[in-house]
mmCIF file of the N, C-alpha and C atoms, coordinates in Angstrom:
data_MODEL
# 
_entry.id   MODEL 
# 
loop_
_atom_site.group_PDB 
_atom_site.id 
_atom_site.type_symbol 
_atom_site.label_atom_id 
_atom_site.label_alt_id 
_atom_site.label_comp_id 
_atom_site.label_asym_id 
_atom_site.label_entity_id 
_atom_site.label_seq_id 
_atom_site.pdbx_PDB_ins_code 
_atom_site.Cartn_x 
_atom_site.Cartn_y 
_atom_site.Cartn_z 
_atom_site.occupancy 
_atom_site.B_iso_or_equiv 
_atom_site.pdbx_formal_charge 
_atom_site.auth_seq_id 
_atom_site.auth_comp_id 
_atom_site.auth_asym_id 
_atom_site.auth_atom_id 
_atom_site.pdbx_PDB_model_num 
ATOM 1   N N  . MET A 1 1  ? 130.797 180.743 97.820  1.00 0.00 ? 1  MET A N  1 
ATOM 2   C CA . MET A 1 1  ? 131.528 179.935 98.783  1.00 0.00 ? 1  MET A CA 1 
ATOM 3   C C  . MET A 1 1  ? 132.872 179.513 98.176  1.00 0.00 ? 1  MET A C  1 
ATOM 4   N N  . GLN A 1 2  ? 133.905 179.656 98.957  1.00 0.00 ? 2  GLN A N  1 
ATOM 5   C CA . GLN A 1 2  ? 135.242 179.332 98.478  1.00 0.00 ? 2  GLN A CA 1 
ATOM 6   C C  . GLN A 1 2  ? 135.444 177.820 98.402  1.00 0.00 ? 2  GLN A C  1 
ATOM 7   N N  . LYS A 1 3  ? 136.107 177.371 97.326  1.00 0.00 ? 3  LYS A N  1 
ATOM 8   C CA . LYS A 1 3  ? 136.395 175.953 97.142  1.00 0.00 ? 3  LYS A CA 1 
ATOM 9   C C  . LYS A 1 3  ? 137.847 175.691 97.500  1.00 0.00 ? 3  LYS A C  1 
ATOM 10  N N  . PHE A 1 4  ? 138.110 174.485 97.984  1.00 0.00 ? 4  PHE A N  1 
ATOM 11  C CA . PHE A 1 4  ? 139.441 174.101 98.416  1.00 0.00 ? 4  PHE A CA 1 
ATOM 12  C C  . PHE A 1 4  ? 139.892 172.835 97.706  1.00 0.00 ? 4  PHE A C  1 
ATOM 13  N N  . MET A 1 5  ? 141.201 172.662 97.641  1.00 0.00 ? 5  MET A N  1 
ATOM 14  C CA . MET A 1 5  ? 141.775 171.458 97.039  1.00 0.00 ? 5  MET A CA 1 
ATOM 15  C C  . MET A 1 5  ? 142.697 170.792 98.056  1.00 0.00 ? 5  MET A C  1 
ATOM 16  N N  . THR A 1 6  ? 142.780 169.471 97.966  1.00 0.00 ? 6  THR A N  1 
ATOM 17  C CA . THR A 1 6  ? 143.705 168.724 98.815  1.00 0.00 ? 6  THR A CA 1 
ATOM 18  C C  . THR A 1 6  ? 145.111 168.796 98.227  1.00 0.00 ? 6  THR A C  1 
ATOM 19  N N  . VAL A 1 7  ? 146.082 168.383 99.012  1.00 0.00 ? 7  VAL A N  1 
ATOM 20  C CA . VAL A 1 7  ? 147.468 168.356 98.532  1.00 0.00 ? 7  VAL A CA 1 
ATOM 21  C C  . VAL A 1 7  ? 147.578 167.451 97.311  1.00 0.00 ? 7  VAL A C  1 
ATOM 22  N N  . ARG A 1 8  ? 146.913 166.324 97.325  1.00 0.00 ? 8  ARG A N  1 
ATOM 23  C CA . ARG A 1 8  ? 146.967 165.396 96.188  1.00 0.00 ? 8  ARG A CA 1 
ATOM 24  C C  . ARG A 1 8  ? 146.400 166.042 94.926  1.00 0.00 ? 8  ARG A C  1 
ATOM 25  N N  . GLU A 1 9  ? 145.298 166.757 95.055  1.00 0.00 ? 9  GLU A N  1 
ATOM 26  C CA . GLU A 1 9  ? 144.700 167.440 93.905  1.00 0.00 ? 9  GLU A CA 1 
ATOM 27  C C  . GLU A 1 9  ? 145.622 168.531 93.369  1.00 0.00 ? 9  GLU A C  1 
ATOM 28  N N  . VAL A 1 10 ? 146.235 169.278 94.276  1.00 0.00 ? 10 VAL A N  1 
ATOM 29  C CA . VAL A 1 10 ? 147.167 170.329 93.863  1.00 0.00 ? 10 VAL A CA 1 
ATOM 30  C C  . VAL A 1 10 ? 148.380 169.709 93.163  1.00 0.00 ? 10 VAL A C  1 
ATOM 31  N N  . ALA A 1 11 ? 148.843 168.586 93.667  1.00 0.00 ? 11 ALA A N  1 
ATOM 32  C CA . ALA A 1 11 ? 149.974 167.890 93.039  1.00 0.00 ? 11 ALA A CA 1 
ATOM 33  C C  . ALA A 1 11 ? 149.639 167.508 91.594  1.00 0.00 ? 11 ALA A C  1 
ATOM 34  N N  . THR A 1 12 ? 148.423 167.100 91.359  1.00 0.00 ? 12 THR A N  1 
ATOM 35  C CA . THR A 1 12 ? 147.993 166.756 90.005  1.00 0.00 ? 12 THR A CA 1 
ATOM 36  C C  . THR A 1 12 ? 147.985 167.991 89.104  1.00 0.00 ? 12 THR A C  1 
ATOM 37  N N  . VAL A 1 13 ? 147.491 169.108 89.620  1.00 0.00 ? 13 VAL A N  1 
ATOM 38  C CA . VAL A 1 13 ? 147.434 170.347 88.837  1.00 0.00 ? 13 VAL A CA 1 
ATOM 39  C C  . VAL A 1 13 ? 148.835 170.780 88.412  1.00 0.00 ? 13 VAL A C  1 
ATOM 40  N N  . PHE A 1 14 ? 149.786 170.722 89.348  1.00 0.00 ? 14 PHE A N  1 
ATOM 41  C CA . PHE A 1 14 ? 151.139 171.196 89.072  1.00 0.00 ? 14 PHE A CA 1 
ATOM 42  C C  . PHE A 1 14 ? 152.069 170.109 88.528  1.00 0.00 ? 14 PHE A C  1 
ATOM 43  N N  . ARG A 1 15 ? 151.528 168.898 88.390  1.00 0.00 ? 15 ARG A N  1 
ATOM 44  C CA . ARG A 1 15 ? 152.326 167.756 87.904  1.00 0.00 ? 15 ARG A CA 1 
ATOM 45  C C  . ARG A 1 15 ? 153.578 167.548 88.743  1.00 0.00 ? 15 ARG A C  1 
ATOM 46  N N  . ARG A 1 16 ? 153.369 167.564 90.051  1.00 0.00 ? 16 ARG A N  1 
ATOM 47  C CA . ARG A 1 16 ? 154.429 167.351 91.023  1.00 0.00 ? 16 ARG A CA 1 
ATOM 48  C C  . ARG A 1 16 ? 153.957 166.303 92.020  1.00 0.00 ? 16 ARG A C  1 
ATOM 49  N N  . SER A 1 17 ? 154.862 165.804 92.831  1.00 0.00 ? 17 SER A N  1 
ATOM 50  C CA . SER A 1 17 ? 154.478 164.832 93.846  1.00 0.00 ? 17 SER A CA 1 
ATOM 51  C C  . SER A 1 17 ? 153.818 165.535 95.024  1.00 0.00 ? 17 SER A C  1 
ATOM 52  N N  . SER A 1 18 ? 153.079 164.779 95.795  1.00 0.00 ? 18 SER A N  1 
ATOM 53  C CA . SER A 1 18 ? 152.483 165.335 97.011  1.00 0.00 ? 18 SER A CA 1 
ATOM 54  C C  . SER A 1 18 ? 153.575 165.827 97.952  1.00 0.00 ? 18 SER A C  1 
ATOM 55  N N  . ASP A 1 19 ? 154.701 165.106 98.002  1.00 0.00 ? 19 ASP A N  1 
ATOM 56  C CA . ASP A 1 19 ? 155.823 165.530 98.855  1.00 0.00 ? 19 ASP A CA 1 
ATOM 57  C C  . ASP A 1 19 ? 156.311 166.919 98.467  1.00 0.00 ? 19 ASP A C  1 
ATOM 58  N N  . THR A 1 20 ? 156.367 167.203 97.170  1.00 0.00 ? 20 THR A N  1 
ATOM 59  C CA . THR A 1 20 ? 156.797 168.524 96.713  1.00 0.00 ? 20 THR A CA 1 
ATOM 60  C C  . THR A 1 20 ? 155.818 169.596 97.173  1.00 0.00 ? 20 THR A C  1 
ATOM 61  N N  . ILE A 1 21 ? 154.528 169.317 97.069  1.00 0.00 ? 21 ILE A N  1 
ATOM 62  C CA . ILE A 1 21 ? 153.518 170.291 97.485  1.00 0.00 ? 21 ILE A CA 1 
ATOM 63  C C  . ILE A 1 21 ? 153.618 170.531 98.991  1.00 0.00 ? 21 ILE A C  1 
ATOM 64  N N  . TYR A 1 22 ? 153.801 169.461 99.765  1.00 0.00 ? 22 TYR A N  1 
ATOM 65  C CA . TYR A 1 22 ? 153.982 169.632 101.212 1.00 0.00 ? 22 TYR A CA 1 
ATOM 66  C C  . TYR A 1 22 ? 155.214 170.502 101.497 1.00 0.00 ? 22 TYR A C  1 
ATOM 67  N N  . ARG A 1 23 ? 156.291 170.273 100.761 1.00 0.00 ? 23 ARG A N  1 
ATOM 68  C CA . ARG A 1 23 ? 157.508 171.076 100.953 1.00 0.00 ? 23 ARG A CA 1 
ATOM 69  C C  . ARG A 1 23 ? 157.230 172.542 100.635 1.00 0.00 ? 23 ARG A C  1 
ATOM 70  N N  . TRP A 1 24 ? 156.527 172.801 99.520  1.00 0.00 ? 24 TRP A N  1 
ATOM 71  C CA . TRP A 1 24 ? 156.190 174.179 99.156  1.00 0.00 ? 24 TRP A CA 1 
ATOM 72  C C  . TRP A 1 24 ? 155.372 174.841 100.265 1.00 0.00 ? 24 TRP A C  1 
ATOM 73  N N  . ILE A 1 25 ? 154.435 174.091 100.834 1.00 0.00 ? 25 ILE A N  1 
ATOM 74  C CA . ILE A 1 25 ? 153.594 174.631 101.911 1.00 0.00 ? 25 ILE A CA 1 
ATOM 75  C C  . ILE A 1 25 ? 154.456 174.955 103.129 1.00 0.00 ? 25 ILE A C  1 
ATOM 76  N N  . LEU A 1 26 ? 155.295 174.024 103.521 1.00 0.00 ? 26 LEU A N  1 
ATOM 77  C CA . LEU A 1 26 ? 156.115 174.216 104.719 1.00 0.00 ? 26 LEU A CA 1 
ATOM 78  C C  . LEU A 1 26 ? 157.148 175.331 104.541 1.00 0.00 ? 26 LEU A C  1 
ATOM 79  N N  . GLU A 1 27 ? 157.642 175.516 103.322 1.00 0.00 ? 27 GLU A N  1 
ATOM 80  C CA . GLU A 1 27 ? 158.587 176.605 103.053 1.00 0.00 ? 27 GLU A CA 1 
ATOM 81  C C  . GLU A 1 27 ? 157.902 177.963 103.132 1.00 0.00 ? 27 GLU A C  1 
ATOM 82  N N  . GLY A 1 28 ? 156.595 177.990 102.881 1.00 0.00 ? 28 GLY A N  1 
ATOM 83  C CA . GLY A 1 28 ? 155.834 179.223 102.977 1.00 0.00 ? 28 GLY A CA 1 
ATOM 84  C C  . GLY A 1 28 ? 156.082 180.225 101.864 1.00 0.00 ? 28 GLY A C  1 
ATOM 85  N N  . LYS A 1 29 ? 156.728 179.796 100.783 1.00 0.00 ? 29 LYS A N  1 
ATOM 86  C CA . LYS A 1 29 ? 157.038 180.716 99.688  1.00 0.00 ? 29 LYS A CA 1 
ATOM 87  C C  . LYS A 1 29 ? 156.002 180.655 98.570  1.00 0.00 ? 29 LYS A C  1 
ATOM 88  N N  . THR A 1 30 ? 155.573 179.471 98.216  1.00 0.00 ? 30 THR A N  1 
ATOM 89  C CA . THR A 1 30 ? 154.678 179.297 97.069  1.00 0.00 ? 30 THR A CA 1 
ATOM 90  C C  . THR A 1 30 ? 153.232 179.582 97.439  1.00 0.00 ? 30 THR A C  1 
ATOM 91  N N  . PHE A 1 31 ? 152.755 178.931 98.471  1.00 0.00 ? 31 PHE A N  1 
ATOM 92  C CA . PHE A 1 31 ? 151.364 179.095 98.901  1.00 0.00 ? 31 PHE A CA 1 
ATOM 93  C C  . PHE A 1 31 ? 151.336 179.914 100.176 1.00 0.00 ? 31 PHE A C  1 
ATOM 94  N N  . GLN A 1 32 ? 150.646 181.036 100.126 1.00 0.00 ? 32 GLN A N  1 
ATOM 95  C CA . GLN A 1 32 ? 150.607 181.939 101.265 1.00 0.00 ? 32 GLN A CA 1 
ATOM 96  C C  . GLN A 1 32 ? 149.367 181.747 102.128 1.00 0.00 ? 32 GLN A C  1 
ATOM 97  N N  . ASN A 1 33 ? 148.374 181.050 101.593 1.00 0.00 ? 33 ASN A N  1 
ATOM 98  C CA . ASN A 1 33 ? 147.107 180.926 102.295 1.00 0.00 ? 33 ASN A CA 1 
ATOM 99  C C  . ASN A 1 33 ? 146.659 179.472 102.265 1.00 0.00 ? 33 ASN A C  1 
ATOM 100 N N  . VAL A 1 34 ? 147.030 178.713 103.286 1.00 0.00 ? 34 VAL A N  1 
ATOM 101 C CA . VAL A 1 34 ? 146.612 177.317 103.381 1.00 0.00 ? 34 VAL A CA 1 
ATOM 102 C C  . VAL A 1 34 ? 145.945 177.092 104.729 1.00 0.00 ? 34 VAL A C  1 
ATOM 103 N N  . ILE A 1 35 ? 145.143 176.059 104.794 1.00 0.00 ? 35 ILE A N  1 
ATOM 104 C CA . ILE A 1 35 ? 144.445 175.733 106.030 1.00 0.00 ? 35 ILE A CA 1 
ATOM 105 C C  . ILE A 1 35 ? 144.912 174.371 106.504 1.00 0.00 ? 35 ILE A C  1 
ATOM 106 N N  . LYS A 1 36 ? 145.436 174.333 107.713 1.00 0.00 ? 36 LYS A N  1 
ATOM 107 C CA . LYS A 1 36 ? 145.867 173.073 108.318 1.00 0.00 ? 36 LYS A CA 1 
ATOM 108 C C  . LYS A 1 36 ? 144.634 172.360 108.850 1.00 0.00 ? 36 LYS A C  1 
ATOM 109 N N  . VAL A 1 37 ? 144.470 171.117 108.446 1.00 0.00 ? 37 VAL A N  1 
ATOM 110 C CA . VAL A 1 37 ? 143.384 170.292 108.962 1.00 0.00 ? 37 VAL A CA 1 
ATOM 111 C C  . VAL A 1 37 ? 144.003 169.062 109.612 1.00 0.00 ? 37 VAL A C  1 
ATOM 112 N N  . LYS A 1 38 ? 143.179 168.265 110.229 1.00 0.00 ? 38 LYS A N  1 
ATOM 113 C CA . LYS A 1 38 ? 143.657 167.122 111.015 1.00 0.00 ? 38 LYS A CA 1 
ATOM 114 C C  . LYS A 1 38 ? 144.660 166.247 110.263 1.00 0.00 ? 38 LYS A C  1 
ATOM 115 N N  . ASP A 1 39 ? 144.354 165.937 109.020 1.00 0.00 ? 39 ASP A N  1 
ATOM 116 C CA . ASP A 1 39 ? 145.200 164.989 108.295 1.00 0.00 ? 39 ASP A CA 1 
ATOM 117 C C  . ASP A 1 39 ? 145.938 165.615 107.113 1.00 0.00 ? 39 ASP A C  1 
ATOM 118 N N  . GLY A 1 40 ? 146.156 166.923 107.124 1.00 0.00 ? 40 GLY A N  1 
ATOM 119 C CA . GLY A 1 40 ? 146.895 167.543 106.028 1.00 0.00 ? 40 GLY A CA 1 
ATOM 120 C C  . GLY A 1 40 ? 146.587 169.020 105.893 1.00 0.00 ? 40 GLY A C  1 
ATOM 121 N N  . TYR A 1 41 ? 146.477 169.448 104.643 1.00 0.00 ? 41 TYR A N  1 
ATOM 122 C CA . TYR A 1 41 ? 146.229 170.852 104.342 1.00 0.00 ? 41 TYR A CA 1 
ATOM 123 C C  . TYR A 1 41 ? 145.164 170.970 103.266 1.00 0.00 ? 41 TYR A C  1 
ATOM 124 N N  . LEU A 1 42 ? 144.466 172.098 103.291 1.00 0.00 ? 42 LEU A N  1 
ATOM 125 C CA . LEU A 1 42 ? 143.555 172.458 102.216 1.00 0.00 ? 42 LEU A CA 1 
ATOM 126 C C  . LEU A 1 42 ? 144.044 173.770 101.641 1.00 0.00 ? 42 LEU A C  1 
ATOM 127 N N  . ILE A 1 43 ? 144.058 173.845 100.315 1.00 0.00 ? 43 ILE A N  1 
ATOM 128 C CA . ILE A 1 43 ? 144.529 175.033 99.627  1.00 0.00 ? 43 ILE A CA 1 
ATOM 129 C C  . ILE A 1 43 ? 143.353 175.614 98.843  1.00 0.00 ? 43 ILE A C  1 
ATOM 130 N N  . PRO A 1 44 ? 143.042 176.895 99.051  1.00 0.00 ? 44 PRO A N  1 
ATOM 131 C CA . PRO A 1 44 ? 141.937 177.502 98.303  1.00 0.00 ? 44 PRO A CA 1 
ATOM 132 C C  . PRO A 1 44 ? 142.234 177.511 96.798  1.00 0.00 ? 44 PRO A C  1 
ATOM 133 N N  . GLU A 1 45 ? 141.211 177.269 95.995  1.00 0.00 ? 45 GLU A N  1 
ATOM 134 C CA . GLU A 1 45 ? 141.394 177.314 94.537  1.00 0.00 ? 45 GLU A CA 1 
ATOM 135 C C  . GLU A 1 45 ? 141.914 178.676 94.096  1.00 0.00 ? 45 GLU A C  1 
ATOM 136 N N  . SER A 1 46 ? 141.514 179.724 94.796  1.00 0.00 ? 46 SER A N  1 
ATOM 137 C CA . SER A 1 46 ? 141.990 181.062 94.445  1.00 0.00 ? 46 SER A CA 1 
ATOM 138 C C  . SER A 1 46 ? 143.512 181.167 94.624  1.00 0.00 ? 46 SER A C  1 
ATOM 139 N N  . GLU A 1 47 ? 144.052 180.440 95.579  1.00 0.00 ? 47 GLU A N  1 
ATOM 140 C CA . GLU A 1 47 ? 145.493 180.429 95.807  1.00 0.00 ? 47 GLU A CA 1 
ATOM 141 C C  . GLU A 1 47 ? 146.209 179.695 94.660  1.00 0.00 ? 47 GLU A C  1 
ATOM 142 N N  . ILE A 1 48 ? 145.613 178.615 94.175  1.00 0.00 ? 48 ILE A N  1 
ATOM 143 C CA . ILE A 1 48 ? 146.179 177.875 93.042  1.00 0.00 ? 48 ILE A CA 1 
ATOM 144 C C  . ILE A 1 48 ? 146.205 178.787 91.819  1.00 0.00 ? 48 ILE A C  1 
ATOM 145 N N  . GLU A 1 49 ? 145.104 179.479 91.572  1.00 0.00 ? 49 GLU A N  1 
ATOM 146 C CA . GLU A 1 49 ? 145.019 180.394 90.431  1.00 0.00 ? 49 GLU A CA 1 
ATOM 147 C C  . GLU A 1 49 ? 146.059 181.508 90.547  1.00 0.00 ? 49 GLU A C  1 
ATOM 148 N N  . ARG A 1 50 ? 146.275 182.014 91.755  1.00 0.00 ? 50 ARG A N  1 
ATOM 149 C CA . ARG A 1 50 ? 147.266 183.073 91.970  1.00 0.00 ? 50 ARG A CA 1 
ATOM 150 C C  . ARG A 1 50 ? 148.667 182.585 91.624  1.00 0.00 ? 50 ARG A C  1 
ATOM 151 N N  . VAL A 1 51 ? 149.008 181.398 92.089  1.00 0.00 ? 51 VAL A N  1 
ATOM 152 C CA . VAL A 1 51 ? 150.341 180.845 91.836  1.00 0.00 ? 51 VAL A CA 1 
ATOM 153 C C  . VAL A 1 51 ? 150.547 180.602 90.345  1.00 0.00 ? 51 VAL A C  1 
ATOM 154 N N  . ILE A 1 52 ? 149.532 180.088 89.669  1.00 0.00 ? 52 ILE A N  1 
ATOM 155 C CA . ILE A 1 52 ? 149.635 179.850 88.223  1.00 0.00 ? 52 ILE A CA 1 
ATOM 156 C C  . ILE A 1 52 ? 149.821 181.177 87.499  1.00 0.00 ? 52 ILE A C  1 
ATOM 157 N N  . GLU A 1 53 ? 149.037 182.179 87.859  1.00 0.00 ? 53 GLU A N  1 
ATOM 158 C CA . GLU A 1 53 ? 149.133 183.488 87.205  1.00 0.00 ? 53 GLU A CA 1 
ATOM 159 C C  . GLU A 1 53 ? 150.497 184.127 87.463  1.00 0.00 ? 53 GLU A C  1 
ATOM 160 N N  . GLU A 1 54 ? 151.002 184.034 88.672  1.00 0.00 ? 54 GLU A N  1 
ATOM 161 C CA . GLU A 1 54 ? 152.331 184.582 88.967  1.00 0.00 ? 54 GLU A CA 1 
ATOM 162 C C  . GLU A 1 54 ? 153.404 183.891 88.138  1.00 0.00 ? 54 GLU A C  1 
ATOM 163 N N  . GLY A 1 55 ? 153.240 182.584 87.945  1.00 0.00 ? 55 GLY A N  1 
ATOM 164 C CA . GLY A 1 55 ? 154.185 181.843 87.110  1.00 0.00 ? 55 GLY A CA 1 
ATOM 165 C C  . GLY A 1 55 ? 154.151 182.331 85.677  1.00 0.00 ? 55 GLY A C  1 
ATOM 166 N N  . ARG A 1 56 ? 152.970 182.590 85.161  1.00 0.00 ? 56 ARG A N  1 
ATOM 167 C CA . ARG A 1 56 ? 152.834 183.121 83.797  1.00 0.00 ? 56 ARG A CA 1 
ATOM 168 C C  . ARG A 1 56 ? 153.473 184.491 83.694  1.00 0.00 ? 56 ARG A C  1 
ATOM 169 N N  . ASN A 1 57 ? 153.223 185.326 84.691  1.00 0.00 ? 57 ASN A N  1 
ATOM 170 C CA . ASN A 1 57 ? 153.801 186.671 84.686  1.00 0.00 ? 57 ASN A CA 1 
ATOM 171 C C  . ASN A 1 57 ? 155.319 186.621 84.741  1.00 0.00 ? 57 ASN A C  1 
ATOM 172 N N  . ASP A 1 58 ? 155.871 185.712 85.535  1.00 0.00 ? 58 ASP A N  1 
ATOM 173 C CA . ASP A 1 58 ? 157.328 185.567 85.623  1.00 0.00 ? 58 ASP A CA 1 
ATOM 174 C C  . ASP A 1 58 ? 157.909 185.182 84.274  1.00 0.00 ? 58 ASP A C  1 
ATOM 175 N N  . LEU A 1 59 ? 157.233 184.293 83.558  1.00 0.00 ? 59 LEU A N  1 
ATOM 176 C CA . LEU A 1 59 ? 157.728 183.879 82.248  1.00 0.00 ? 59 LEU A CA 1 
ATOM 177 C C  . LEU A 1 59 ? 157.749 185.053 81.280  1.00 0.00 ? 59 LEU A C  1 
ATOM 178 N N  . HIS A 1 60 ? 156.692 185.846 81.293  1.00 0.00 ? 60 HIS A N  1 
ATOM 179 C CA . HIS A 1 60 ? 156.612 186.990 80.385  1.00 0.00 ? 60 HIS A CA 1 
ATOM 180 C C  . HIS A 1 60 ? 157.630 188.063 80.742  1.00 0.00 ? 60 HIS A C  1 
ATOM 181 N N  . GLN A 1 61 ? 157.815 188.316 82.023  1.00 0.00 ? 61 GLN A N  1 
ATOM 182 C CA . GLN A 1 61 ? 158.749 189.350 82.456  1.00 0.00 ? 61 GLN A CA 1 
ATOM 183 C C  . GLN A 1 61 ? 160.191 188.961 82.164  1.00 0.00 ? 61 GLN A C  1 
ATOM 184 N N  . ASN A 1 62 ? 160.495 187.686 82.250  1.00 0.00 ? 62 ASN A N  1 
ATOM 185 C CA . ASN A 1 62 ? 161.861 187.221 82.029  1.00 0.00 ? 62 ASN A CA 1 
ATOM 186 C C  . ASN A 1 62 ? 162.140 186.908 80.563  1.00 0.00 ? 62 ASN A C  1 
ATOM 187 N N  . GLY A 1 63 ? 161.145 187.042 79.706  1.00 0.00 ? 63 GLY A N  1 
ATOM 188 C CA . GLY A 1 63 ? 161.327 186.790 78.279  1.00 0.00 ? 63 GLY A CA 1 
ATOM 189 C C  . GLY A 1 63 ? 161.617 185.334 77.961  1.00 0.00 ? 63 GLY A C  1 
ATOM 190 N N  . ALA A 1 64 ? 161.127 184.435 78.797  1.00 0.00 ? 64 ALA A N  1 
ATOM 191 C CA . ALA A 1 64 ? 161.373 183.014 78.591  1.00 0.00 ? 64 ALA A CA 1 
ATOM 192 C C  . ALA A 1 64 ? 160.611 182.509 77.378  1.00 0.00 ? 64 ALA A C  1 
ATOM 193 N N  . THR A 1 65 ? 161.194 181.515 76.727  1.00 0.00 ? 65 THR A N  1 
ATOM 194 C CA . THR A 1 65 ? 160.518 180.860 75.606  1.00 0.00 ? 65 THR A CA 1 
ATOM 195 C C  . THR A 1 65 ? 160.009 179.520 76.065  1.00 0.00 ? 65 THR A C  1 
ATOM 196 N N  . ASN A 1 66 ? 159.086 178.968 75.339  1.00 0.00 ? 66 ASN A N  1 
ATOM 197 C CA . ASN A 1 66 ? 158.548 177.666 75.660  1.00 0.00 ? 66 ASN A CA 1 
ATOM 198 C C  . ASN A 1 66 ? 159.549 176.602 75.240  1.00 0.00 ? 66 ASN A C  1 
ATOM 199 N N  . THR A 1 67 ? 160.193 176.002 76.216  1.00 0.00 ? 67 THR A N  1 
ATOM 200 C CA . THR A 1 67 ? 161.211 174.996 75.908  1.00 0.00 ? 67 THR A CA 1 
ATOM 201 C C  . THR A 1 67 ? 160.894 173.709 76.628  1.00 0.00 ? 67 THR A C  1 
ATOM 202 N N  . LYS A 1 68 ? 161.378 172.622 76.066  1.00 0.00 ? 68 LYS A N  1 
ATOM 203 C CA . LYS A 1 68 ? 161.254 171.322 76.699  1.00 0.00 ? 68 LYS A CA 1 
ATOM 204 C C  . LYS A 1 68 ? 162.554 170.578 76.425  1.00 0.00 ? 68 LYS A C  1 
ATOM 205 N N  . ARG A 1 69 ? 163.237 170.242 77.497  1.00 0.00 ? 69 ARG A N  1 
ATOM 206 C CA . ARG A 1 69 ? 164.511 169.535 77.404  1.00 0.00 ? 69 ARG A CA 1 
ATOM 207 C C  . ARG A 1 69 ? 165.519 170.279 76.529  1.00 0.00 ? 69 ARG A C  1 
ATOM 208 N N  . GLY A 1 70 ? 165.512 171.587 76.662  1.00 0.00 ? 70 GLY A N  1 
ATOM 209 C CA . GLY A 1 70 ? 166.511 172.388 75.977  1.00 0.00 ? 70 GLY A CA 1 
ATOM 210 C C  . GLY A 1 70 ? 166.237 172.668 74.516  1.00 0.00 ? 70 GLY A C  1 
ATOM 211 N N  . THR A 1 71 ? 165.104 172.212 73.996  1.00 0.00 ? 71 THR A N  1 
ATOM 212 C CA . THR A 1 71 ? 164.785 172.440 72.586  1.00 0.00 ? 71 THR A CA 1 
ATOM 213 C C  . THR A 1 71 ? 163.653 173.446 72.494  1.00 0.00 ? 71 THR A C  1 
ATOM 214 N N  . ALA A 1 72 ? 163.923 174.555 71.830  1.00 0.00 ? 72 ALA A N  1 
ATOM 215 C CA . ALA A 1 72 ? 162.885 175.581 71.700  1.00 0.00 ? 72 ALA A CA 1 
ATOM 216 C C  . ALA A 1 72 ? 161.763 175.079 70.814  1.00 0.00 ? 72 ALA A C  1 
ATOM 217 N N  . ARG A 1 73 ? 160.553 175.479 71.176  1.00 0.00 ? 73 ARG A N  1 
ATOM 218 C CA . ARG A 1 73 ? 159.390 175.078 70.370  1.00 0.00 ? 73 ARG A CA 1 
ATOM 219 C C  . ARG A 1 73 ? 158.899 176.227 69.576  1.00 0.00 ? 73 ARG A C  1 
# 
């Protein structure tokens, strides 16, 4: 059975505000598979995993280094 996360839970995973997650959903670029419910959205855990994996792949393809505030680690 597929598990789902609320916008608030997804915001915690990505360390972003709920408003940012709502914007990502409405833009339709980040999350491609969401379910509209009466009081918000549900995002499948598989969709969260896909977005995280795509982010990792983008970092590797672009040769990015692990940086924080402009200082390489």
